[in-house]
NUDO-850337 format. One record per atom (N, C-alpha, C): residue in one letter; x, y, z. Coordinates in steps of 0.1 Angstrom, whole numbers, plus 5000, padded with zeros to 4 digits. Layout:
N
AXYZ
...
***
This chain:
238
X563508104029
X563008144016
X564108184007
X564108133995
X565208163985
X565208303981
X566308373981
X566408513976
X566308503960
X565308583955
X565108583940
X566008683934
X567308673936
X568208773931
X568508763916
X568008653909
X568108643895
X566908693887
X565908743894
X564708793888
X565108893877
X564608883865
X564808973854
X566008923845
X566708823850
X567808773842
X567408643834
X568008623822
X567708503814
X569108433813
X569008303815
X570208223812
X569908133800
X570808143790
X570708083777
X571707963777
X571207843775
X572007723775
X572107653762
X573307623758
X573507523747
X573007393752
X572807293743
X572207163747
X573307053747
X573707013735
X574706903735
X576006943740
X576506873750
X577806903755
X577807003767
X576707063769
X576507163780
X575507113790
X574307083786
X573307033795
X573306873795
X573406823783
X573206673781
X574406613774
X574806493779
X575806413773
X575206323763
X575306373750
X574606313739
X575506233729
X576806233731
X577706193720
X577506043717
X577205963726
X577105813723
X575905793713
X574805863715
X573705843706
X573905913692
X574506033692
X574806103680
X575906023671
X576905983678
X578005913671
X577505773667
X576605713675
X576105583671
X575305593658
X574505693657
X573805713644
X574705743633
X575705833635
X576705863625
X577405733620
X577805643630
X578505523626
X577605423618
X576305423621
X575405343613
X575305393599
X575305523597
X575305583584
X576605543576
X577805553583
X579005523577
X579105373573
X578605283581
X578605143578
X577705113566
X576605183566
X575705163554
X576405203541
X577305303542
X578005353530
X579305273528
X579505163536
X580705083534
X582005153539
X581805243549
X582905313555
X583205263569
X584405283574
X584705243588
X584005333598
X583505283609
X582905373619
X584005453626
X583505573631
X584405663638
X584605613653
X585805623658
X586005583672
X585105673681
X584405613691
X583505693699
X584105813706
X585305793712
X585905903720
X586406013711
X587105973700
X587606083691
X586506163684
X585406093682
X584306163674
X583506263683
X583806273696
X583106373704
X583306513699
X584506533693
X584906673689
X584106713676
X583406613670
X582706643657
X581306703660
X580906693673
X579506733676
X579506883679
X578406943676
X578207083679
X577707173668
X577907133656
X577407213645
X576107173638
X575507073643
X574307023637
X574506893630
X573506823625
X573506693619
X574306693606
X574106803598
X574906803585
X576406813587
X576706903597
X578206913599
X578706783605
X578006723614
X578406593619
X578706493608
X577706483599
X577906383588
X579106423580
X579306553576
X580406593568
X581706563575
X581906593587
X583106573594
X583406423596
X582306343599
X582406203601
X582906133588
X582306173577
X582706113564
X584106153560
X584506273563
X585906323561
X586906243569
X586506213582
X587306133591
X587505993586
X586505943579
X586505813574
X587205803560
X587605923555
X588305923542
X587405943530
X586205973532
X585205993521
X585006143519
X584406173508
X584306313504
X583106383511
X583206513514
X582106583520
X580906583510
X581106583497
X580006573488
X579206453490
X579806343493
X579106213495
X578306223507
X578806303517
X578006313530
X576806413529
X576806483518
X575706593516
X574506543510
X574406413507
X573206353501
X572006383509
X570906433503
X569606453511
X569106323516
X569206213509
X568706083513
X569506033526
X570806063526
X571606023537
X571206103550
X571006233548
X570606323559
X569206273564
X568306243556
X567006193560
X567106063568
X568005973563
X568205853570
X568905873584
X569805973584
X570406003597
X569406053607
X568506143603
X567506193612
X566506083617
X566106003608
X565205893611
X565805793621
X567105763619
X567805673628
X568005743642
X568405873642
X568605943654
X567305953663
X566205973656
X564905983663
X564705853671
X565005743664
X564805613671
X565705583682
X566805653683
X567905623693
X568205753701
X567405853701
X567705983706
X568105983721
X567605893729
X567905893743
X568205753748
X568905673739
X569305543744
X570305553755
X571305653753
X572305673763
X572405813768
X571705903762
X571906043765
X571306073779
X572006153787
X571606183800
X572106323804
X571406393813
X571906523818
X573306503825
X574206593823
X575406593830
X575106603845
X576106553853
X575906563868
X575706703872
X574706713881
X574406843887
X573506933879
X573106893867
X572306983858
X570907003864
X570206893868
X568806903873
X568806993885
X569606963895
X569607033908
X569907183906
X570907203897
X571307343895
X570207423888
X569607363878
X568507433871
X567407463880
X567107373889
X566007393899
X566307513908
X567607523913
X568007633921
X568007763914
X568407763902
X568407893894
X567007943891
X566107843889
X564607883887
X564107943901
X564507883912
X564007933925
X564508073927
X565708103922
X566308233923
X565708333914
X564708293905
X564008383896
X564508393882
X565508313878
X566008323865
X565008263855
X565008323843
X564308253831
X565408173825
X565008043821
X565907953815
X565507913801
X566407933791
X566007893778
X567207813772
X566807743761
X567807663754
X568007723740
X569207753736
X569507793722
X570507703716
X570107613707
X570907503702
X570907503687
X572007453681
X572007423667
X571407293663
X570907223673
X570107103670
X568707143666
X568107083656
X566807123652
X565807123664
X564807213664
X564007233675
X563207103679
X562607043669
X561806923672
X562606813678
X563906793673
X564806693679
X565206733694
X565406863696
X565806913709
X564606893719
X563406923714
X562306903723
X562006753726
X562206673716
X562006523718
X563006473728
X564306513727
X565306473736
X565106523750
X564706643752
X564506703765
X563306633772
X562306603764
X561106533769
X561506393774
X562306323766
X562706183769
X563406183782
X564206283785
X565106283797
X564506373808
X563306413807
X562506493817
X563206623820
X563706703810
X564206833813
X563306943807
X562306913799
X561507013793
X560907113803
X560507063815
X559807143825
X560707263830
X561907263827
X562807363833
X562907493824
X562407483811
X562807583802
X561507663796
X561707793796
X560607873791
X560607873775
X561707833769
X561707823754
X562807733751
X562607653740
X563707563734
X563807613719
X564907663716
X565007733703
X566107683694
X565807603684
X566707553675
X566907653663
X567807623654
X568107713643
X566907743633
X565907653633
X564807663625
X563807773630
X564007813642
X563107913648
X563608053648
X564808073643
X565408213644
X565908263630
X566208383630
X566708443617
X568108403613
X568908363623
X570308323620
X570708233632
X571408123629
X571808033639
X573208073645
X573508013657
X574808033662
X575907993652
X576908073650
X577508173660
X576908313658
X575808333652
X575108473652
X574508503665
X574708623670
X574108663682
X572608673681
X572008683669
X570608683667
X569908563673
X570608443672
X570008323678
X569808343693
X570708393700
X570608413714
X569608523718
X569608633711
X568708743714
X567208693711
X567008633700
X565608583697
X565208483707
X566108393711
X565708293721
X565308353734
X566108453738
X565708523751
X564308583750
X564108653739
X562808713737
X561608613737
X561908493731
X560908393730
X560608343744
X561608343753
X561408303767
X560808413776
X560608523770
X560008633778
X561008723785
X562308713781
X563408783788
X563808903780
X564908973786
X565509093780
X566909053776
X567209063763
X568609033758
X569709113765
X569309233771
X570309313777
X570709263791
X569909163796
X570109103809
X570108953807
X571108903799
X571108763796
X572608713797
X572808583800
X574108523801
X574008393793
X575008363785
X575108243777
X575908143785
X575508013784
X576307903790
X576507793779
X577707773775
X578007673764
X579307603765
X579607533755
X580907453755
X581807463743
X581407543733
X582107543721
X582107683714
X582907693703
X583007823697
X581807883692
X580807813686
X579507883683
X578807953694
X579007893706
X578407963718
X579108083722
X580408083723
X581208203727
X581108313716
X581108273704
X581108373693
X579708433692
X578608353694
X577308413695
X577108503706
X577608463718
X577508553730
X578308683727
X579408683721
X580208803719
X579408893709
X578808823699
X578008903689
X576808963695
X576208893705
X575008943711
X575309043723
X576609053726
X577009143738
X576609083751
X576608943752
X576308873764
X577608813770
X577708813784
X578808733790
X578508583787
X579608513788
X579508363784
X580308283794
X579608183800
X580308083809
X580507963800
X581807913800
X582107793792
X582407673801
X581707563798
X582007443805
X583107373799
X584007303806
X585207253801
X585107103797
X583907043799
X583706903797
X583006863784
X582706963776
X581906953764
X582506903752
X582006943740
X582406893727
X583007013719
X584307013719
X585007123712
X586407073707
X586707103695
X588107073690
X589107183695
X588507293700
X589407403705
X589507393720
X590607403726
X590707393740
X589807503747
X589007463757
X588007553763
X588607683767
X589907683772
X590507813776
X590807903765
X590707853752
X591007943741
X589707983734
X588607953739
X587307993733
X586908133735
X587508203745
X587208343747
X586008363756
X585608273764
X584508293774
X585008373785
X584008423793
X584308503805
X584708423817
X584108313819
X584408223830
X584408073825
X585408003830
X585407853828
X584907783840
X584107673838
X583707593849
X584007443845
X584407363855
X584707223852
X583507133855
X582607183863
X581407103867
X580207193866
X579007143862
X577807223861
X577407283875
X577807213885
X577507263899
X578207393902
X579207423894
X580007543896
X579307663890
X578207643883
X577607753875
X577107873884
X576507833895
X576007943903
X577008043908
X578207983912
X579308073917
X579808163905
X579908103893
X580308173882
X579308293879
X578008263879
X577008363877
X577108473887
X577308433900
X577308533910
X578508633908
X579608583903
X580708673900
X580508763888
X579808713878
X579508793866
X578508903870
X577508863878
X576508963882
X577109073891
X578009033900
X578609123908
X579409233900
X580109183890
X580809273881
X579909363874
X578809303869
X577809383862
X577209503870
X576909473883
X576309573891
X577309673896
X578609633898
X579709723901
X579909823890
X580009773877
X580209863866
X579009953864
X577809903866
X576609983865
X576610103875
X577110073887
X577110173898
X578210273894
X579310233889
X580410323886
X580010413874
X579210363865
X578810443854
X577610533857
X577010513870
X575910603874
X574610573868
X574510443863
X573210403857
X572310353868
***
């Protein structure tokens, strides 16, 4: 029988670049928008770093990379076209990273509440997770439209934890980029950083508490963080 040692803890996950490899579909949609505007497509590999701030930020950075103005990328019609195209192609290539499904199952068996806090719009996040059969793992999927302030605000994480039925004082963030580490710091939560995600900043410079190279390493990282938590609690006499 599995020891439910994570009972009472909530694990908050970023989506793109942490749980799911989405860059081919996101950059594919970006490139179709660029071509429609008569601009050169972004190289698939180099455009990975553009992901993480939401569709509007992706469009802005992509257009700037192509030598066009950010103002041109801010057209409401272009944004609507981007969303419509992305919906049609949301899971053409997107898949969970190696080890995600098995690790989420073990964490749930250990009693953890699992939630998603992402800067991707909630309806798009839910559609993606359903397409790749990950929805069943999460007590809540919380995009920026469901909270008072989006990442890097800690409010996003705290409100996501509450929506999942957890306690923000006993929560840990797992992400891949600066909005995740900054939100965790703002919320007073420890943060595990995956090194394989989408960030223009080197993962070791993001300010997370633990770095992991593979999702399968998450349990060991969590065990270390929780050990430190309970040691400090004992020393403080709580």
